[in-house]
MOPAC internal coordinates of N, CA, C and O (Angstrom, degrees):
PM7 1SCF
backbone

  N    0.0000 0     0.00 0     0.00 0    0    0    0
  C    1.4585 1     0.00 0     0.00 0    1    0    0
  C    1.5788 1   107.14 1     0.00 0    2    1    0
  O    1.2310 1   120.74 1   -51.42 1    3    2    1
  N    1.3901 1   116.18 1   128.58 1    3    2    1
  C    1.4208 1   119.33 1  -176.42 1    5    3    2
  C    1.5820 1   110.25 1   -82.86 1    6    5    3
  O    1.2310 1   123.39 1   -12.03 1    7    6    5
  N    1.2597 1   111.10 1   167.97 1    7    6    5
  C    1.5423 1   117.50 1  -178.62 1    9    7    6
  C    1.5062 1   107.55 1   -72.16 1   10    9    7
  O    1.2310 1   117.87 1   -43.63 1   11   10    9
  N    1.3009 1   121.66 1   136.37 1   11   10    9
  C    1.4508 1   123.87 1  -178.30 1   13   11   10
  C    1.5072 1   111.44 1   -64.60 1   14   13   11
  O    1.2310 1   122.56 1   -36.95 1   15   14   13
  N    1.3433 1   112.70 1   143.05 1   15   14   13
  C    1.5095 1   117.11 1   174.81 1   17   15   14
  C    1.5042 1   112.77 1   -74.99 1   18   17   15
  O    1.2310 1   122.13 1   156.25 1   19   18   17
  N    1.3913 1   113.53 1   -23.75 1   19   18   17
  C    1.4289 1   119.71 1   179.73 1   21   19   18
  C    1.5256 1   106.80 1  -145.09 1   22   21   19
  O    1.2310 1   121.38 1   -37.06 1   23   22   21
  N    1.3258 1   114.96 1   142.94 1   23   22   21
  C    1.4835 1   119.72 1  -175.24 1   25   23   22
  C    1.5900 1   107.81 1  -154.00 1   26   25   23
  O    1.2310 1   120.38 1   -72.35 1   27   26   25
  N    1.2758 1   116.87 1   107.65 1   27   26   25
  C    1.3658 1   117.52 1  -179.93 1   29   27   26
  C    1.5872 1   109.30 1  -129.50 1   30   29   27
  O    1.2310 1   120.79 1   -47.18 1   31   30   29
  N    1.3730 1   116.09 1   132.82 1   31   30   29
  C    1.4138 1   118.51 1   175.07 1   33   31   30
  C    1.4796 1   113.00 1  -114.44 1   34   33   31
  O    1.2310 1   119.45 1    -9.20 1   35   34   33
  N    1.2862 1   118.66 1   170.80 1   35   34   33
  C    1.3866 1   125.15 1  -178.55 1   37   35   34
  C    1.5691 1   112.34 1    71.34 1   38   37   35
  O    1.2310 1   121.48 1  -147.78 1   39   38   37
  N    1.3422 1   114.77 1    32.22 1   39   38   37
  C    1.4655 1   121.36 1  -171.82 1   41   39   38
  C    1.4785 1   106.23 1   -95.39 1   42   41   39
  O    1.2310 1   119.25 1   -49.12 1   43   42   41
  N    1.3041 1   119.03 1   130.88 1   43   42   41
  C    1.5157 1   121.53 1   169.09 1   45   43   42
  C    1.5025 1   108.73 1   -79.38 1   46   45   43
  O    1.2310 1   121.33 1   -48.02 1   47   46   45
  N    1.3333 1   115.07 1   131.98 1   47   46   45
  C    1.4598 1   120.24 1   179.79 1   49   47   46
  C    1.5340 1   108.73 1  -126.83 1   50   49   47
  O    1.2310 1   121.17 1   -61.35 1   51   50   49
  N    1.3460 1   115.36 1   118.65 1   51   50   49
  C    1.5162 1   118.43 1   177.26 1   53   51   50
  C    1.4348 1   108.06 1  -126.11 1   54   53   51
  O    1.2310 1   122.50 1   -26.69 1   55   54   53
  N    1.3731 1   112.82 1   153.31 1   55   54   53
  C    1.4922 1   123.62 1   173.79 1   57   55   54
  C    1.5197 1   107.70 1  -121.46 1   58   57   55
  O    1.2310 1   119.57 1   -61.93 1   59   58   57
  N    1.2218 1   118.42 1   118.07 1   59   58   57
  C    1.4875 1   125.13 1  -173.96 1   61   59   58
  C    1.5899 1   105.01 1    56.25 1   62   61   59
  O    1.2310 1   120.92 1    56.59 1   63   62   61
  N    1.1709 1   115.84 1  -123.41 1   63   62   61
  C    1.4989 1   117.61 1  -178.10 1   65   63   62
  C    1.5269 1   115.52 1  -102.54 1   66   65   63
  O    1.2310 1   123.49 1  -170.25 1   67   66   65
  N    1.3444 1   110.92 1     9.75 1   67   66   65
  C    1.4664 1   118.37 1  -179.50 1   69   67   66
  C    1.5570 1   112.26 1  -103.04 1   70   69   67
  O    1.2310 1   120.48 1   -57.13 1   71   70   69
  N    1.3216 1   116.69 1   122.87 1   71   70   69
  C    1.3542 1   119.69 1   179.60 1   73   71   70
  C    1.5526 1   111.19 1   -82.03 1   74   73   71
  O    1.2310 1   120.94 1   -53.86 1   75   74   73
  N    1.3224 1   115.81 1   126.14 1   75   74   73
  C    1.5117 1   117.11 1  -175.98 1   77   75   74
  C    1.4777 1   112.34 1   -93.34 1   78   77   75
  O    1.2310 1   120.55 1   149.01 1   79   78   77
  N    1.3481 1   116.55 1   -30.99 1   79   78   77
  C    1.4763 1   121.77 1   175.64 1   81   79   78
  C    1.5803 1   106.87 1  -161.25 1   82   81   79
  O    1.2310 1   119.86 1   -36.84 1   83   82   81
  N    1.2999 1   117.87 1   143.16 1   83   82   81
  C    1.3595 1   118.99 1   172.50 1   85   83   82
  C    1.6124 1   114.51 1   -95.80 1   86   85   83
  O    1.2310 1   121.17 1   171.96 1   87   86   85
  N    1.2625 1   115.36 1    -8.04 1   87   86   85
  C    1.5074 1   121.07 1   179.30 1   89   87   86
  C    1.4229 1   110.81 1  -140.79 1   90   89   87
  O    1.2310 1   120.72 1  -122.45 1   91   90   89
  N    1.4011 1   116.23 1    57.55 1   91   90   89
  C    1.4309 1   121.98 1  -178.66 1   93   91   90
  C    1.4605 1   114.87 1   -80.35 1   94   93   91
  O    1.2310 1   120.03 1     9.85 1   95   94   93
  N    1.3280 1   117.56 1  -170.15 1   95   94   93
  C    1.4195 1   126.64 1  -174.51 1   97   95   94
  C    1.5599 1   108.45 1  -132.77 1   98   97   95
  O    1.2310 1   119.00 1   -50.17 1   99   98   97
  N    1.3338 1   119.52 1   129.83 1   99   98   97
  C    1.4542 1   119.41 1  -179.87 1  101   99   98
  C    1.5459 1   102.42 1  -124.74 1  102  101   99
  O    1.2310 1   122.61 1   -53.34 1  103  102  101
  N    1.3745 1   112.60 1   126.66 1  103  102  101
  C    1.4299 1   119.11 1   178.35 1  105  103  102
  C    1.5071 1   112.18 1  -128.19 1  106  105  103
  O    1.2310 1   120.05 1   -34.95 1  107  106  105
  N    1.3586 1   117.51 1   145.05 1  107  106  105
  C    1.4535 1   122.38 1   166.47 1  109  107  106
  C    1.4745 1   104.02 1  -117.21 1  110  109  107
  O    1.2310 1   120.25 1   -65.82 1  111  110  109
  N    1.3194 1   117.14 1   114.18 1  111  110  109
  C    1.4737 1   119.24 1  -176.67 1  113  111  110
  C    1.6056 1   105.50 1  -151.20 1  114  113  111
  O    1.2310 1   120.92 1   -26.72 1  115  114  113
  N    1.3243 1   115.85 1   153.28 1  115  114  113
  C    1.4909 1   121.62 1   178.01 1  117  115  114
  C    1.4906 1   114.47 1    41.28 1  118  117  115
  O    1.2310 1   120.66 1  -144.58 1  119  118  117
  N    1.3782 1   116.35 1    35.42 1  119  118  117
  C    1.5170 1   122.11 1   174.13 1  121  119  118
  C    1.5201 1   110.80 1    78.25 1  122  121  119
  O    1.2310 1   119.74 1  -160.65 1  123  122  121
  N    1.3640 1   118.10 1    19.35 1  123  122  121
  C    1.4500 1   121.87 1   177.49 1  125  123  122
  C    1.5086 1   113.15 1  -128.35 1  126  125  123
  O    1.2310 1   121.24 1   -29.00 1  127  126  125
  N    1.3229 1   115.23 1   151.00 1  127  126  125
  C    1.4697 1   121.30 1   168.26 1  129  127  126
  C    1.4949 1   108.22 1  -100.85 1  130  129  127
  O    1.2310 1   121.04 1   -55.48 1  131  130  129
  N    1.2399 1   115.62 1   124.52 1  131  130  129
  C    1.4818 1   120.19 1  -176.30 1  133  131  130
  C    1.4924 1   108.98 1  -120.43 1  134  133  131
  O    1.2310 1   118.84 1   -43.64 1  135  134  133
  N    1.3897 1   119.81 1   136.36 1  135  134  133
  C    1.3558 1   128.82 1   175.85 1  137  135  134
  C    1.4920 1   109.98 1  -112.74 1  138  137  135
  O    1.2310 1   118.60 1   -59.33 1  139  138  137
  N    1.2477 1   120.26 1   120.67 1  139  138  137
  C    1.5206 1   123.70 1   179.28 1  141  139  138
  C    1.5018 1   111.36 1  -125.15 1  142  141  139
  O    1.2310 1   124.49 1   -27.06 1  143  142  141
  N    1.3908 1   108.98 1   152.94 1  143  142  141
  C    1.5009 1   117.20 1   174.16 1  145  143  142
  C    1.4693 1   108.66 1   -76.37 1  146  145  143
  O    1.2310 1   121.23 1    -5.95 1  147  146  145
  N    1.3035 1   115.25 1   174.05 1  147  146  145
  C    1.5167 1   120.78 1  -179.74 1  149  147  146
  C    1.5060 1   107.27 1   -69.20 1  150  149  147
  O    1.2310 1   117.88 1   164.49 1  151  150  149
  N    1.3270 1   121.64 1   -15.51 1  151  150  149
  C    1.4925 1   120.36 1   174.39 1  153  151  150
  C    1.5216 1   116.25 1   -95.74 1  154  153  151
  O    1.2310 1   123.61 1  -174.23 1  155  154  153
  N    1.3679 1   110.68 1     5.77 1  155  154  153
  C    1.4933 1   114.43 1   178.03 1  157  155  154
  C    1.5538 1   117.53 1    92.60 1  158  157  155
  O    1.2310 1   121.50 1   177.88 1  159  158  157
  N    1.3939 1   114.73 1    -2.12 1  159  158  157
  C    1.4670 1   117.99 1  -178.73 1  161  159  158
  C    1.5088 1   106.96 1   -76.64 1  162  161  159
  O    1.2310 1   119.00 1   -38.95 1  163  162  161
  N    1.3072 1   119.50 1   141.05 1  163  162  161
  C    1.4571 1   124.90 1   179.85 1  165  163  162
  C    1.5162 1   108.38 1   -75.00 1  166  165  163
  O    1.2310 1   119.21 1   -50.89 1  167  166  165
  N    1.3698 1   119.11 1   129.11 1  167  166  165
  C    1.3491 1   127.75 1   174.19 1  169  167  166
  C    1.5186 1   108.10 1   -87.17 1  170  169  167
  O    1.2310 1   121.41 1   125.30 1  171  170  169
  N    1.2734 1   114.90 1   -54.70 1  171  170  169
  C    1.5197 1   123.56 1   179.87 1  173  171  170
  C    1.4681 1   110.33 1  -158.15 1  174  173  171
  O    1.2310 1   118.05 1   -17.46 1  175  174  173
  N    1.2846 1   121.31 1   162.54 1  175  174  173
  C    1.3822 1   125.28 1   169.96 1  177  175  174
  C    1.5576 1   109.50 1  -156.09 1  178  177  175
  O    1.2310 1   120.45 1   -20.38 1  179  178  177
  N    1.2435 1   116.75 1   159.62 1  179  178  177
  C    1.5482 1   123.82 1   176.25 1  181  179  178
  C    1.4181 1   113.73 1  -162.34 1  182  181  179
  O    1.2310 1   118.39 1   -29.01 1  183  182  181
  N    1.3024 1   120.68 1   150.99 1  183  182  181
  C    1.4521 1   121.43 1   172.40 1  185  183  182
  C    1.5375 1   112.09 1   -57.77 1  186  185  183
  O    1.2310 1   119.04 1   -34.54 1  187  186  185
  N    1.2577 1   119.43 1   145.46 1  187  186  185
  C    1.3925 1   125.18 1  -175.31 1  189  187  186
  C    1.5827 1   111.24 1   -59.80 1  190  189  187
  O    1.2310 1   119.70 1   152.79 1  191  190  189
  N    1.2789 1   118.18 1   -27.21 1  191  190  189
  C    1.4932 1   120.55 1   172.52 1  193  191  190
  C    1.4447 1   115.25 1   -66.16 1  194  193  191
  O    1.2310 1   118.83 1   158.52 1  195  194  193
  N    1.4067 1   119.84 1   -21.48 1  195  194  193
  C    1.4843 1   123.62 1   177.70 1  197  195  194
  C    1.4704 1   115.93 1  -103.65 1  198  197  195
  O    1.2310 1   121.88 1  -163.84 1  199  198  197
  N    1.3829 1   114.01 1    16.16 1  199  198  197
  C    1.5184 1   118.72 1  -175.43 1  201  199  198
  C    1.5616 1   102.33 1  -114.55 1  202  201  199
  O    1.2310 1   123.45 1   -44.21 1  203  202  201
  N    1.3231 1   110.99 1   135.79 1  203  202  201
  C    1.4833 1   125.43 1   173.77 1  205  203  202
  C    1.5340 1   106.39 1  -119.39 1  206  205  203
  O    1.2310 1   121.10 1   -45.91 1  207  206  205
  N    1.3106 1   115.51 1   134.09 1  207  206  205
  C    1.4473 1   122.68 1  -178.10 1  209  207  206
  C    1.5956 1   106.94 1  -128.17 1  210  209  207
  O    1.2310 1   121.78 1   -58.53 1  211  210  209
  N    1.3212 1   114.19 1   121.47 1  211  210  209
  C    1.4756 1   121.18 1   175.30 1  213  211  210
  C    1.4521 1   110.57 1  -119.74 1  214  213  211
  O    1.2310 1   119.39 1   -44.53 1  215  214  213
  N    1.3647 1   118.78 1   135.47 1  215  214  213
  C    1.4651 1   119.98 1  -178.64 1  217  215  214
  C    1.4137 1   107.80 1  -141.64 1  218  217  215
  O    1.2310 1   118.28 1  -166.86 1  219  218  217
  N    1.3118 1   120.89 1    13.14 1  219  218  217
  C    1.5176 1   120.50 1  -175.22 1  221  219  218
  C    1.5207 1   109.97 1   -63.83 1  222  221  219
  O    1.2310 1   122.10 1   -59.49 1  223  222  221
  N    1.3346 1   113.58 1   120.51 1  223  222  221
  C    1.5102 1   119.45 1   179.77 1  225  223  222
  C    1.4612 1   113.58 1    84.00 1  226  225  223
  O    1.2310 1   117.45 1   173.38 1  227  226  225
  N    1.2434 1   122.46 1    -6.62 1  227  226  225
  C    1.4870 1   124.96 1   175.67 1  229  227  226
  C    1.4546 1   110.51 1  -102.11 1  230  229  227
  O    1.2310 1   121.90 1   -60.66 1  231  230  229
  N    1.3390 1   113.97 1   119.34 1  231  230  229
  C    1.4971 1   119.96 1  -178.74 1  233  231  230
  C    1.4509 1   108.79 1   -87.18 1  234  233  231
  O    1.2310 1   117.97 1   -56.49 1  235  234  233
  N    1.3460 1   121.47 1   123.51 1  235  234  233
  C    1.4184 1   133.05 1  -175.91 1  237  235  234
  C    1.5088 1   114.79 1    53.06 1  238  237  235
  O    1.2310 1   119.97 1  -154.91 1  239  238  237
  N    1.2410 1   117.67 1    25.09 1  239  238  237
  C    1.5017 1   128.12 1   174.57 1  241  239  238
  C    1.5077 1   111.15 1  -124.26 1  242  241  239
  O    1.2310 1   121.60 1   -20.91 1  243  242  241
  N    1.3166 1   114.55 1   159.09 1  243  242  241
  C    1.4662 1   117.68 1   177.24 1  245  243  242
  C    1.5390 1   107.29 1  -148.82 1  246  245  243
  O    1.2310 1   118.34 1   -39.88 1  247  246  245
  N    1.2627 1   120.76 1   140.12 1  247  246  245
  C    1.3767 1   126.71 1   171.80 1  249  247  246
  C    1.5441 1   108.14 1   -92.23 1  250  249  247
  O    1.2310 1   118.18 1   -68.92 1  251  250  249
  N    1.2389 1   121.07 1   111.08 1  251  250  249
  C    1.4513 1   129.21 1  -179.00 1  253  251  250
  C    1.5428 1   111.37 1  -102.28 1  254  253  251
  O    1.2310 1   122.72 1   -54.52 1  255  254  253
  N    1.2918 1   112.39 1   125.48 1  255  254  253
  C    1.5566 1   116.74 1   175.61 1  257  255  254
  C    1.5395 1   107.97 1  -113.56 1  258  257  255
  O    1.2310 1   122.24 1   -62.85 1  259  258  257
  N    1.2656 1   113.32 1   117.15 1  259  258  257
  C    1.5664 1   118.31 1  -179.56 1  261  259  258
  C    1.5292 1   101.28 1  -121.28 1  262  261  259
  O    1.2310 1   124.03 1   -63.00 1  263  262  261
  N    1.4167 1   109.88 1   117.00 1  263  262  261
  C    1.4986 1   118.58 1   174.27 1  265  263  262
  C    1.4950 1   109.46 1    54.75 1  266  265  263
  O    1.2310 1   115.10 1  -144.45 1  267  266  265
  N    1.3592 1   126.90 1    35.55 1  267  266  265
  C    1.3406 1   126.40 1  -178.48 1  269  267  266
  C    1.4461 1   121.59 1    87.63 1  270  269  267
  O    1.2310 1   119.89 1   174.41 1  271  270  269
  N    1.3588 1   117.82 1    -5.59 1  271  270  269
  C    1.4270 1   126.38 1   178.02 1  273  271  270
  C    1.4091 1   109.80 1  -101.10 1  274  273  271
  O    1.2310 1   120.87 1   -55.73 1  275  274  273
  N    1.3073 1   115.94 1   124.27 1  275  274  273
  C    1.5632 1   119.07 1  -179.46 1  277  275  274
  C    1.5501 1   117.07 1   -97.68 1  278  277  275
  O    1.2310 1   120.84 1   -45.29 1  279  278  277
  N    1.2757 1   116.00 1   134.71 1  279  278  277
  C    1.4763 1   122.05 1   178.31 1  281  279  278
  C    1.4811 1   111.67 1  -128.22 1  282  281  279
  O    1.2310 1   119.01 1   -42.27 1  283  282  281
  N    1.2944 1   119.49 1   137.73 1  283  282  281
  C    1.4424 1   122.63 1   171.91 1  285  283  282
  C    1.4911 1   111.80 1   -92.22 1  286  285  283
  O    1.2310 1   118.02 1   -61.62 1  287  286  285
  N    1.2817 1   121.38 1   118.38 1  287  286  285
  C    1.4340 1   128.12 1  -176.70 1  289  287  286
  C    1.5414 1   107.64 1  -103.96 1  290  289  287
  O    1.2310 1   121.78 1   -60.95 1  291  290  289
  N    1.3224 1   114.20 1   119.05 1  291  290  289
  C    1.4961 1   121.53 1   179.28 1  293  291  290
  C    1.6203 1   103.36 1   -97.75 1  294  293  291
  O    1.2310 1   120.38 1   -90.18 1  295  294  293
  N    1.3238 1   116.88 1    89.82 1  295  294  293
  C    1.4336 1   120.56 1  -166.16 1  297  295  294
  C    1.5034 1   113.52 1   -81.03 1  298  297  295
  O    1.2310 1   119.37 1   147.79 1  299  298  297
  N    1.3221 1   118.80 1   -32.21 1  299  298  297
  C    1.4366 1   120.29 1  -176.31 1  301  299  298
  C    1.5883 1   111.00 1    97.83 1  302  301  299
  O    1.2310 1   120.93 1     4.88 1  303  302  301
  N    1.2353 1   115.82 1  -175.12 1  303  302  301
  C    1.4565 1   122.29 1  -171.90 1  305  303  302
  C    1.5051 1   114.19 1   -61.21 1  306  305  303
  O    1.2310 1   121.25 1   -60.24 1  307  306  305
  N    1.3972 1   115.21 1   119.76 1  307  306  305
  C    1.4439 1   121.07 1   175.58 1  309  307  306
  C    1.4427 1   119.09 1    68.23 1  310  309  307
  O    1.2310 1   117.48 1   175.20 1  311  310  309
  N    1.3222 1   122.40 1    -4.80 1  311  310  309
  C    1.4742 1   122.02 1   179.11 1  313  311  310
  C    1.4354 1   116.78 1   -73.99 1  314  313  311
  O    1.2310 1   119.39 1   153.52 1  315  314  313
  N    1.3266 1   118.78 1   -26.48 1  315  314  313
  C    1.4506 1   120.04 1   176.60 1  317  315  314
  C    1.4979 1   113.48 1   -57.42 1  318  317  315
  O    1.2310 1   119.57 1   129.80 1  319  318  317
  N    1.2204 1   118.43 1   -50.20 1  319  318  317
  C    1.4824 1   119.72 1  -178.15 1  321  319  318
  C    1.5381 1   111.01 1   -65.72 1  322  321  319
  O    1.2310 1   118.88 1   147.60 1  323  322  321
  N    1.3349 1   119.74 1   -32.40 1  323  322  321
  C    1.4175 1   123.96 1   171.87 1  325  323  322
  C    1.5022 1   113.81 1   -59.54 1  326  325  323
  O    1.2310 1   121.44 1   134.14 1  327  326  325
  N    1.4112 1   114.85 1   -45.86 1  327  326  325
  C    1.4654 1   121.53 1   175.73 1  329  327  326
  C    1.5068 1   114.53 1   -60.33 1  330  329  327
  O    1.2310 1   121.74 1   134.86 1  331  330  329
  N    1.3693 1   114.28 1   -45.14 1  331  330  329
  C    1.4685 1   117.40 1   179.96 1  333  331  330
  C    1.5470 1   109.34 1   -67.94 1  334  333  331
  O    1.2310 1   117.06 1   145.84 1  335  334  333
  N    1.2595 1   123.20 1   -34.16 1  335  334  333
  C    1.4795 1   126.12 1   179.42 1  337  335  334
  C    1.5036 1   105.89 1   -69.48 1  338  337  335
  O    1.2310 1   119.09 1   136.39 1  339  338  337
  N    1.3210 1   119.33 1   -43.61 1  339  338  337
  C    1.5529 1   120.96 1  -178.54 1  341  339  338
  C    1.5165 1   109.68 1   -64.87 1  342  341  339
  O    1.2310 1   119.70 1   138.50 1  343  342  341
  N    1.3037 1   118.19 1   -41.50 1  343  342  341
  C    1.4422 1   120.45 1   178.98 1  345  343  342
  C    1.5194 1   109.81 1   -63.57 1  346  345  343
  O    1.2310 1   118.48 1   137.71 1  347  346  345
  N    1.3679 1   120.51 1   -42.29 1  347  346  345
  C    1.4977 1   121.76 1   179.91 1  349  347  346
  C    1.5188 1   110.25 1   -60.60 1  350  349  347
  O    1.2310 1   120.84 1   137.60 1  351  350  349
  N    1.4004 1   116.00 1   -42.40 1  351  350  349
  C    1.3885 1   123.85 1  -176.04 1  353  351  350
  C    1.5277 1   111.02 1   -67.45 1  354  353  351
  O    1.2310 1   120.93 1   135.37 1  355  354  353
  N    1.4017 1   115.83 1   -44.63 1  355  354  353
  C    1.4705 1   120.07 1   178.26 1  357  355  354
  C    1.5300 1   113.04 1   -69.00 1  358  357  355
  O    1.2310 1   120.13 1   150.51 1  359  358  357
  N    1.3048 1   117.36 1   -29.49 1  359  358  357
  C    1.5549 1   119.12 1   175.09 1  361  359  358
  C    1.5771 1   109.69 1   -72.86 1  362  361  359
  O    1.2310 1   120.71 1   145.28 1  363  362  361
  N    1.3116 1   116.25 1   -34.72 1  363  362  361
  C    1.4271 1   117.61 1  -179.27 1  365  363  362
  C    1.5490 1   108.33 1   -73.70 1  366  365  363
  O    1.2310 1   118.82 1   144.55 1  367  366  365
  N    1.3407 1   119.86 1   -35.45 1  367  366  365
  C    1.4498 1   121.26 1   172.33 1  369  367  366
  C    1.4782 1   114.92 1   -59.35 1  370  369  367
  O    1.2310 1   122.83 1   133.48 1  371  370  369
  N    1.3195 1   112.19 1   -46.52 1  371  370  369
  C    1.4639 1   119.22 1  -177.83 1  373  371  370
  C    1.5087 1   110.13 1   -67.18 1  374  373  371
  O    1.2310 1   119.17 1   144.44 1  375  374  373
  N    1.3451 1   119.19 1   -35.56 1  375  374  373
  C    1.4571 1   120.68 1   178.16 1  377  375  374
  C    1.5591 1   111.11 1   -69.14 1  378  377  375
  O    1.2310 1   121.79 1   141.99 1  379  378  377
  N    1.3904 1   114.17 1   -38.01 1  379  378  377
  C    1.4574 1   117.65 1   175.80 1  381  379  378
  C    1.4649 1   116.72 1   -65.07 1  382  381  379
  O    1.2310 1   122.80 1   140.85 1  383  382  381
  N    1.3934 1   112.24 1   -39.15 1  383  382  381
  C    1.5571 1   117.18 1   171.66 1  385  383  382
  C    1.4906 1   113.32 1   -63.42 1  386  385  383
  O    1.2310 1   117.76 1   142.42 1  387  386  385
  N    1.2999 1   121.87 1   -37.58 1  387  386  385
  C    1.4119 1   123.86 1  -177.56 1  389  387  386
  C    1.5122 1   106.21 1   -69.40 1  390  389  387
  O    1.2310 1   120.18 1   139.73 1  391  390  389
  N    1.3433 1   117.26 1   -40.27 1  391  390  389
  C    1.4919 1   118.64 1   179.21 1  393  391  390
  C    1.4311 1   114.29 1   -67.89 1  394  393  391
  O    1.2310 1   118.57 1   143.82 1  395  394  393
  N    1.2658 1   120.33 1   -36.18 1  395  394  393
  C    1.4494 1   127.29 1   178.65 1  397  395  394
  C    1.5364 1   107.92 1   -68.15 1  398  397  395
  O    1.2310 1   121.67 1   131.89 1  399  398  397
  N    1.3596 1   114.40 1   -48.11 1  399  398  397
  C    1.4310 1   121.16 1  -174.48 1  401  399  398
  C    1.5347 1   113.78 1   -82.20 1  402  401  399
  O    1.2310 1   120.91 1   173.51 1  403  402  401
  N    1.3623 1   115.87 1    -6.49 1  403  402  401
  C    1.5010 1   120.71 1  -177.44 1  405  403  402
  C    1.4694 1   116.63 1    65.93 1  406  405  403
  O    1.2310 1   118.49 1  -151.35 1  407  406  405
  N    1.2604 1   120.48 1    28.65 1  407  406  405
  C    1.4432 1   121.89 1  -179.19 1  409  407  406
  C    1.5384 1   112.33 1   -89.34 1  410  409  407
  O    1.2310 1   120.10 1   180.00 1  411  410  409

């Protein structure tokens, strides 16, 4: 398993009005965005090509849509920009690999 491109702990993760965890874990690794509880159980994951992040007007928060399911991520100071950057990098890597492999 490769080192994650992005790794944030202490992230609040909610779905609609329901809080799933107040101290979750968000990872971008191996071309996937992974949402974990504070105990390490997977909440959801999706390939970076199927992830949409919106954060317009939200300070230190992001609305992540994974395969049609929306989650509010309360990332904390400066982590939103890091997440967006890691997703761009992971998407570029995946596109380059597809181009090289001809998929």
